[in-house]
C-alpha positions in Angstrom: 11.8 -18.8 195.9 13.0 -21.8 197.7 11.0 -23.9 195.3 12.5 -22.3 192.3 16.0 -23.1 193.5 15.1 -26.6 194.2 13.5 -27.0 190.8 16.5 -25.6 189.1 18.9 -28.0 190.9 16.6 -30.9 190.1 16.5 -29.9 186.4 20.4 -29.9 186.3 20.5 -33.4 187.8 18.0 -34.7 185.3 19.9 -33.3 182.4 23.1 -35.0 183.5 21.4 -38.3 183.7 19.8 -37.8 180.4 23.1 -37.0 178.7 24.8 -40.0 180.2 22.2 -42.3 178.9 22.1 -40.8 175.5 26.0 -40.6 174.8 28.7 -43.2 175.1 30.6 -41.4 177.9 34.4 -41.0 178.0 35.9 -42.0 174.6 38.9 -43.7 176.3 36.6 -46.2 178.0 34.6 -46.9 174.9 35.4 -50.5 173.9 34.8 -49.8 170.3 37.9 -47.6 170.1 40.3 -50.0 172.0 42.0 -51.5 169.0 42.8 -48.1 167.6 44.1 -46.9 171.0 46.2 -49.9 171.4 47.8 -49.5 167.9 48.7 -45.9 168.6 50.0 -46.8 172.1 52.3 -49.4 170.5 53.5 -47.0 167.8 54.2 -44.3 170.5 56.1 -46.8 172.7 58.2 -48.0 169.7 59.0 -44.4 168.7 60.0 -43.6 172.3 62.1 -46.8 172.5 63.9 -45.9 169.2 64.5 -42.3 170.3 65.9 -43.4 173.7 67.9 -46.3 172.3 69.4 -44.4 169.4 69.8 -40.9 170.8 69.4 -40.5 174.5 70.9 -43.7 175.9 74.2 -43.5 173.9 74.7 -39.9 175.0 74.1 -40.9 178.6 76.3 -44.0 178.2 79.0 -41.8 176.7 78.8 -39.3 179.6 79.0 -42.2 182.1 82.0 -43.7 180.3 83.7 -40.3 180.2 83.0 -39.9 183.9 84.4 -43.4 184.7 87.5 -42.6 182.6 87.9 -39.3 184.3 87.6 -40.9 187.7 90.0 -43.7 186.7 92.5 -41.1 185.4 92.1 -39.0 188.6 92.7 -42.0 190.8 95.8 -43.0 188.8 97.0 -39.4 189.0 96.3 -39.4 192.8 98.3 -42.6 193.2 101.1 -41.2 191.2 101.1 -38.0 193.3 100.9 -40.1 196.4 104.0 -42.0 195.3 105.8 -38.8 194.5 104.9 -37.4 197.8 106.2 -40.5 199.6 109.5 -40.2 197.6 109.7 -36.5 198.4 109.1 -37.2 202.1 111.8 -39.9 202.0 114.3 -37.6 200.3 113.4 -34.9 202.8 114.0 -37.2 205.7 117.3 -38.4 204.2 118.4 -34.8 203.6 117.3 -33.9 207.2 119.3 -36.9 208.6 122.4 -35.9 206.5 122.0 -32.3 207.7 121.8 -33.4 211.3 124.9 -35.6 211.0 126.8 -32.8 209.2 125.7 -30.4 212.0 126.9 -32.8 214.6 130.2 -33.3 212.8 130.7 -29.5 212.5 129.7 -29.1 216.2 132.3 -31.8 217.2 135.0 -30.2 215.1 134.2 -26.8 216.6 134.1 -28.3 220.1 137.5 -30.0 219.5 139.0 -26.8 218.1 137.7 -24.8 221.0 139.0 -27.4 223.4 142.4 -27.3 221.8 142.4 -23.5 222.0 141.3 -23.8 225.6 144.0 -26.3 226.4 146.6 -24.1 224.8 145.4 -21.0 226.7 145.4 -23.0 230.0 148.9 -24.2 229.3 150.0 -20.7 228.6 148.3 -19.4 231.7 149.9 -22.2 233.8 153.3 -21.2 232.3 152.7 -17.5 233.1 151.6 -18.5 236.6 154.7 -20.7 237.1 156.9 -17.8 235.9 155.2 -15.3 238.2 155.4 -17.8 241.1 159.1 -18.2 240.5 159.6 -14.5 240.4 157.5 -14.1 243.6 159.5 -16.8 245.3 162.7 -15.1 244.3 161.4 -11.8 245.6 160.3 -13.4 248.8 163.7 -15.0 249.2 165.4 -11.7 248.5 163.1 -10.0 251.1 163.8 -12.8 253.6 167.5 -12.5 253.1 167.4 -8.7 253.4 165.2 -9.1 256.5 167.8 -11.5 258.0 170.5 -9.1 257.3 168.5 -6.3 258.8 167.7 -8.4 261.9 171.4 -9.3 262.2 172.4 -5.6 262.0 169.7 -4.6 264.5 170.7 -7.5 266.8 174.4 -6.4 266.6 173.5 -2.8 267.3 171.2 -3.8 270.2 173.7 -6.2 271.7 176.4 -3.6 271.6 174.1 -1.0 273.2 173.1 -3.4 275.9 176.7 -4.3 276.7 177.5 -0.6 276.9 174.5 0.1 279.0 175.7 -2.6 281.5 179.0 -0.7 281.8 181.2 -2.9 279.7 183.0 -2.1 276.5 181.5 -3.9 273.5 183.8 -5.9 271.4 182.5 -5.9 267.9 184.0 -9.2 266.9 182.7 -11.0 270.0 179.2 -9.5 269.5 179.2 -10.5 265.8 180.3 -14.0 266.7 177.7 -14.5 269.4 174.9 -13.2 267.1 176.0 -15.4 264.2 176.2 -18.4 266.4 172.7 -17.7 267.9 171.1 -17.2 264.4 172.4 -20.5 263.1 170.5 -22.5 265.5 
């Protein structure tokens, strides 16, 4: 059996060698067909060149030009928007500065108005305090005067009682004179 397998394998190898020697081999490598192959290669390359140069490359060039135009337009639009944004920011900063100065002016006016009201209220309070102080001083003077009169009356009564207690008769004019002289100084 091993001999049969070996014989079959040898027969296949012999057939392959016999076929190679009997035929020309691969047609692409046959030198007799080279001029024909070169002709069709040139024709095919010319057709591919014409198709690419007339159809495909103009379309690709158009797409590239359109993209370049779109990019240029987008860059110009971006620059325009950037300029507008800068102008808007400048206007915003200017408006903000004006608003701040207006707020400071309003604050100063309000502060001045409040200060004027406060000064007026202080002036009124000072006047009220001065009036009450004057009334209080008058009341104190009146109380002092009535106290002096009360002291004088008590002193007269006491002096008269002391003179009587000592066994003398109290002279009202002499007691009044002595008390008045003593109270003066």
